[in-house]
C-alpha positions in Angstrom: 0.0 0.0 -0.1 1.3 3.4 -1.1 2.2 5.8 1.7 3.2 8.8 0.0 1.6 11.2 2.1 2.4 9.6 5.4 6.1 9.2 4.4 6.5 12.7 3.5 4.9 14.0 6.7 7.2 11.6 8.7 10.2 12.6 7.1 9.7 16.2 7.9 8.7 16.0 11.1 -10.4 12.1 13.7 -18.5 13.5 13.7 -18.8 10.0 12.2 -21.9 11.1 10.3 -20.1 11.1 7.1 -21.1 14.6 6.2 -18.6 16.5 4.1 -17.9 19.9 5.2 -16.1 22.9 3.7 -12.5 23.4 5.1 -9.6 25.5 4.0 -6.5 23.7 2.9 -3.3 24.9 1.2 -5.4 28.3 0.9 -8.4 26.8 -1.0 -11.7 25.4 -0.1 -12.1 21.6 -0.1 -14.4 19.1 1.2 -13.3 17.2 4.2 -15.2 13.9 5.6 -15.4 13.9 9.3 -15.1 11.0 11.4 -15.1 10.4 15.2 -12.9 8.4 17.4 -14.4 7.3 20.9 -11.9 8.3 23.9 -12.7 6.1 26.7 -11.3 7.5 30.1 -11.2 7.3 33.8 -11.6 10.8 35.4 -13.2 9.6 38.6 -11.7 6.3 39.3 -8.2 4.7 40.3 -6.4 6.3 37.3 -8.0 9.8 37.6 -4.8 11.4 38.7 -3.1 10.5 35.3 -6.1 10.5 33.0 -5.8 14.3 32.0 -2.3 13.8 30.7 -3.3 10.6 28.8 -6.4 12.3 27.2 -4.6 15.5 26.5 -1.9 13.6 24.7 -4.7 11.9 22.6 -6.3 15.2 21.6 -3.0 16.8 20.6 -2.1 13.9 18.3 -5.4 14.0 16.8 -4.8 18.0 16.2 -1.6 17.3 14.8 -2.8 14.7 12.4 -5.8 16.9 11.2 -3.3 19.7 10.4 -0.4 17.7 9.1 -2.1 14.7 7.4 -5.8 14.8 7.3 -6.1 17.9 5.3 -4.3 16.5 2.5 -6.2 13.4 2.6 -9.7 15.1 2.8 -10.3 13.7 6.3 -10.9 15.4 9.6 -11.1 13.5 13.0 -13.2 14.3 16.1 -12.5 12.8 19.3 -14.8 12.7 22.4 -14.2 11.6 25.8 -16.5 9.3 28.0 -15.8 8.6 31.8 -16.1 5.0 32.7 -14.4 5.1 36.1 -12.1 2.1 35.2 -15.3 0.0 35.7 -16.3 -2.9 33.2 -20.1 -2.4 34.1 -20.0 1.1 33.4 -18.1 0.5 30.0 -20.7 -1.7 29.1 -23.5 0.6 30.2 -22.1 3.5 28.4 -21.1 1.7 25.0 -24.5 1.7 23.2 -24.8 5.4 23.8 -21.3 5.9 22.5 -22.0 3.9 19.4 -25.3 5.5 18.7 -24.1 9.0 19.2 -20.7 9.0 17.3 -20.7 5.8 15.1 -16.9 5.9 15.8 -14.6 4.3 13.3 -12.0 3.7 16.3 -12.0 3.7 20.0 -9.2 4.4 22.5 -9.3 2.3 25.6 -7.6 2.5 29.0 -7.1 -1.0 30.5 -8.6 -4.3 31.5 -12.3 -3.2 32.1 -12.5 -2.0 28.4 -11.2 -5.4 27.2 -13.6 -7.2 29.6 -16.6 -5.4 28.8 -16.1 -4.9 24.9 -14.0 -7.8 23.7 -17.1 -9.9 22.6 -19.1 -6.9 21.2 -16.7 -5.1 18.9 -16.5 -7.8 16.3 -20.4 -7.2 15.9 -20.1 -3.6 16.1 -17.2 -3.5 13.5 -15.3 -0.9 15.7 -11.6 -1.6 16.5 -10.2 -0.5 20.1 -6.6 0.6 20.4 -5.1 0.0 23.9 -2.1 1.8 25.3 -1.1 -1.0 27.5 0.7 -4.4 27.5 -1.7 -7.3 26.4 -3.3 -10.0 28.6 -3.1 -13.9 28.1 -6.8 -14.2 28.6 -7.3 -11.8 25.6 -4.7 -13.7 23.4 -7.3 -14.7 20.8 -7.0 -14.8 16.8 -9.1 -12.3 14.7 -8.7 -9.5 17.1 -10.7 -6.1 17.2 -8.7 -5.1 20.3 -5.2 -4.0 19.5 -2.4 -3.6 21.9 0.8 -2.0 20.7 2.9 -4.2 23.4 2.8 -7.8 23.8 1.8 -9.2 27.3 3.5 -8.2 30.6 5.2 -11.5 30.6 6.7 -10.9 27.4 8.2 -7.5 28.3 9.3 -9.1 31.6 11.1 -12.0 29.9 12.9 -9.5 27.7 14.2 -7.7 30.7 15.6 -11.0 32.3 17.3 -11.9 29.1 19.1 -8.6 29.1 19.7 -8.6 32.8 21.3 -11.8 32.8 23.7 -10.9 30.1 24.4 -7.5 31.6 25.1 -8.7 35.1 26.9 -12.0 33.9 24.6 -14.2 35.8 25.2 -18.0 35.4 22.2 -19.9 35.6 18.6 -18.5 35.6 17.7 -15.1 37.1 16.0 -16.0 40.3 12.8 -13.9 40.8 9.9 -13.2 43.2 6.5 -12.1 41.7 4.6 -9.6 44.0 1.0 -9.8 42.7 -2.8 -9.8 43.9 -5.8 -11.6 43.2 -7.8 -8.3 43.0 -7.6 -8.1 39.1 -7.8 -10.8 36.6 -4.8 -8.9 35.0 -2.7 -9.3 37.8 -3.4 -13.0 38.0 -2.7 -13.4 34.5 0.9 -12.0 34.7 1.6 -14.8 37.4 0.3 -17.4 34.8 2.4 -15.9 32.2 5.6 -15.8 34.1 4.9 -19.3 35.4 4.5 -20.7 31.9 7.7 -18.9 30.7 9.8 -20.0 33.6 8.7 -23.6 33.2 9.6 -23.6 29.6 13.0 -21.7 30.0 14.5 -23.0 33.2 17.9 -21.8 32.1 16.7 -18.2 31.9 14.2 -17.6 34.7 13.5 -19.3 38.0 10.2 -18.3 39.6 11.0 -18.7 43.3 7.5 -17.8 44.6 4.6 -15.6 43.7 3.6 -13.5 46.6 -0.1 -12.5 46.8 -0.8 -9.4 48.8 -3.5 -6.8 49.0 -4.1 -4.7 46.0 -2.6 -1.8 47.9 -0.3 -3.4 50.6 1.0 -1.3 53.4 3.6 -3.6 54.9 5.4 -6.4 53.0 8.3 -7.0 55.4 7.2 -10.3 56.8 6.5 -11.8 53.5 9.8 -10.8 52.0 11.7 -11.7 55.1 10.4 -15.2 54.6 10.7 -15.5 50.7 14.1 -13.7 50.6 15.8 -16.5 52.6 16.0 -18.1 49.2 18.7 -16.8 46.7 16.6 -14.0 44.9 18.0 -11.6 42.2 14.8 -9.4 41.6 11.3 -8.9 42.5 8.8 -8.2 39.7 5.8 -5.9 40.4 3.5 -5.1 37.4 0.5 -4.1 39.5 0.5 -0.7 40.9 2.6 2.0 42.5 1.5 1.3 46.0 2.8 -2.3 45.7 6.2 -0.8 44.4 6.6 1.5 47.4 5.8 -1.1 49.8 8.2 -3.6 48.2 11.1 -1.0 48.5 10.2 -0.2 52.1 10.4 -3.8 53.0 13.7 -4.3 51.1 15.1 -1.3 53.1 13.9 -2.7 56.4 15.8 -5.9 55.5 18.7 -4.3 54.4 18.5 -6.2 50.8 19.9 -3.6 48.6 21.1 -6.7 46.4 17.6 -7.5 45.1 16.3 -5.2 42.4 12.8 -4.2 41.6 11.3 -4.6 38.1 8.2 -2.6 37.2 6.2 -1.7 34.2 5.0 1.6 32.7 1.8 2.4 34.8 3.7 1.8 38.0 7.2 2.7 36.8 10.0 4.6 38.6 9.0 7.9 37.8 5.3 7.6 39.3 6.3 5.3 42.0 9.2 7.7 42.9 6.5 10.5 43.3 4.3 8.2 45.6 7.6 7.3 47.8 8.9 11.0 48.1 11.5 11.0 45.5 12.8 9.0 42.6 16.2 8.5 44.4 14.6 5.8 46.6 14.7 3.6 43.7 18.4 3.9 42.9 19.4 0.7 40.8 15.9 -0.7 40.2 14.3 -0.9 36.7 11.3 -0.5 34.7 10.7 -2.2 31.3 8.0 -1.7 28.5 7.6 -1.7 24.8 7.5 2.3 24.4 9.4 5.2 24.8 10.8 6.1 28.3 9.9 9.7 29.3 13.5 10.8 30.7 15.0 14.1 29.9 17.3 12.6 27.1 16.7 14.3 23.7 14.8 11.4 21.8 12.7 11.6 18.8 9.6 10.9 21.1 10.7 13.9 23.2 11.0 16.0 20.3 7.5 15.1 19.0 6.0 15.7 22.4 7.6 19.2 22.5 6.3 20.0 19.2 2.8 19.0 20.3 3.1 21.5 23.2 4.3 24.3 20.8 1.7 23.8 18.0 -1.1 21.7 19.1 -1.8 22.9 22.6 -0.5 20.0 24.6 -0.4 21.0 28.3 0.4 17.5 29.8 3.8 16.8 31.3 6.5 14.5 29.8 5.5 11.4 31.8 4.3 7.8 31.2 0.6 8.7 31.1 1.3 11.1 28.2 3.3 8.5 26.3 0.6 6.0 26.7 -1.9 8.4 25.3 0.7 9.3 22.4 1.2 5.6 21.7 -2.3 4.5 21.1 -3.4 7.5 19.3 -0.5 7.5 16.8 -1.4 3.8 16.0 -5.1 4.8 15.5 -4.5 7.8 13.4 -1.8 6.0 11.1 -4.3 2.9 10.6 -6.9 5.6 9.7 -4.5 7.2 7.4 -3.9 4.0 5.7 -7.5 3.2 5.4 -8.2 6.5 3.7 -5.6 5.6 1.1 -7.0 2.4 0.5 -10.7 2.8 0.4 -10.9 6.5 -0.1 -11.6 9.4 2.4 -15.3 9.3 2.1 -15.7 5.4 2.7 -13.7 4.9 5.9 -15.2 2.5 8.3 -14.2 0.6 11.5 -13.9 -2.5 9.4 -11.3 -0.6 7.0 -9.3 0.7 10.0 -9.1 -2.7 11.4 -8.0 -4.2 8.1 -5.3 -1.4 7.8 -3.8 -2.5 11.1 -3.8 -6.2 10.1 -2.3 -5.5 6.6 0.1 -2.5 6.9 2.9 -2.1 9.6 3.1 0.9 11.7 6.8 1.8 11.6 8.8 3.2 14.6 9.6 6.1 12.4 5.8 7.0 12.0 5.4 7.0 15.6 8.3 9.1 16.3 10.0 6.5 18.2 7.1 6.5 20.7 6.7 2.6 19.8 8.8 0.0 17.9 7.7 -1.1 14.7 4.3 -3.0 14.8 3.3 -5.8 12.6 -0.2 -7.1 13.6 -1.5 -10.4 12.5 -4.7 -12.2 13.0 -3.1 -14.5 15.5 -3.3 -12.2 18.4 -4.3 -8.6 19.7 -0.6 -7.7 19.7 2.5 -8.3 17.2 3.7 -11.8 18.0 7.2 -11.1 16.7 9.5 -8.4 16.1 8.8 -6.3 19.3 11.5 -4.8 21.5 11.3 -3.1 24.7 13.2 -0.2 26.4 14.5 -0.4 30.1 15.0 2.5 32.4 16.6 2.8 35.7 17.8 5.3 38.4 21.5 6.0 38.4 23.1 8.3 40.8 19.8 9.8 41.6 18.8 10.5 37.8 16.0 8.8 36.0 17.5 7.6 32.8 17.3 4.9 29.9 19.9 2.1 30.3 18.8 -0.1 27.4 16.9 0.4 24.2 15.4 -1.9 21.6 15.8 -5.1 23.7 14.3 -7.8 21.7 11.2 -9.6 23.0 11.8 -13.3 23.2 9.1 -16.1 22.2 6.7 -16.5 25.0 4.0 -19.4 24.4 0.4 -18.9 25.1 -0.8 -19.8 28.5 
């Protein structure tokens, strides 16, 4: 598929009522067909503190695309937010009205409740949903209508351990403890994924134990005192910031600076550092995920973010919530762009957007380095090969990137 417009734009630096309107482009009036994107959000639930940045990034990307790409295609995108409080029942309740009001050609999700509520509905509604998060084993099904830009949390952790084993010269497997909770199916799913990977790769990872705690634990000292009697290299935490802070406090109380923490994006070092009173608390710990790391280093992703602030009204800070908003919206608009070139600007549908995702890669260059190159297939809701992760750390009190483009190994379905 030709991408002349996309290639040119990238090299230089979404009212789904299908009603043509008159707009100015290149100094001349021309017709634009307007489509809607449904932006699912959590303004009053557990992620309310970061949602303003995530939705702000979504809107800025849409504004950028309308200005730099859509006007040349004859397409304009609208984006509308709906607060579902990170609750699957609320998502299910809101969705019929969203569909009726907007007739969206794509939706942007937040996390597990969106997947749980809409996974069985979207194939009938013919509307693809783009997520910002890693995937889930229970959603690992063929013919997806929900798309993750990242593989599962187990994939990302496995990539870290491959890198860490080589980086530290560890002979034998990296010995890990998994801190998790039964409060969320996604958390339990991570345990199952790591259990499967460790069983099939005993030379790489040994899962010493999975410690189940409250979703927001206050004191883990007793649990860690018991489990750390074993030889442990790392504690993997892909749940929330409260768990990360409690784990670090327990390690400090036990004087175990030799054991590192491994976190993900939504509970990474910078957000956990704010909760702990300073990022320096996590000296020598790590975060790993398949998207750009929002450090102060002058990456392409950082430059794109700065351009959105300068030219497209982005007020959000340079943080992980903003990066997650960027990642999913860039995937969505690039797929819409491909669909417009394939079926024509007046004939874009949700089915056409999905087909574009399945047939046309979204390259890292096209997302300004926010994501690695994504090649979706009909096998899974995320690319099953060719993905990579970035690894962040705290070194000498500073938040920094320690490794980029670390390949994700094969992880079999569980």
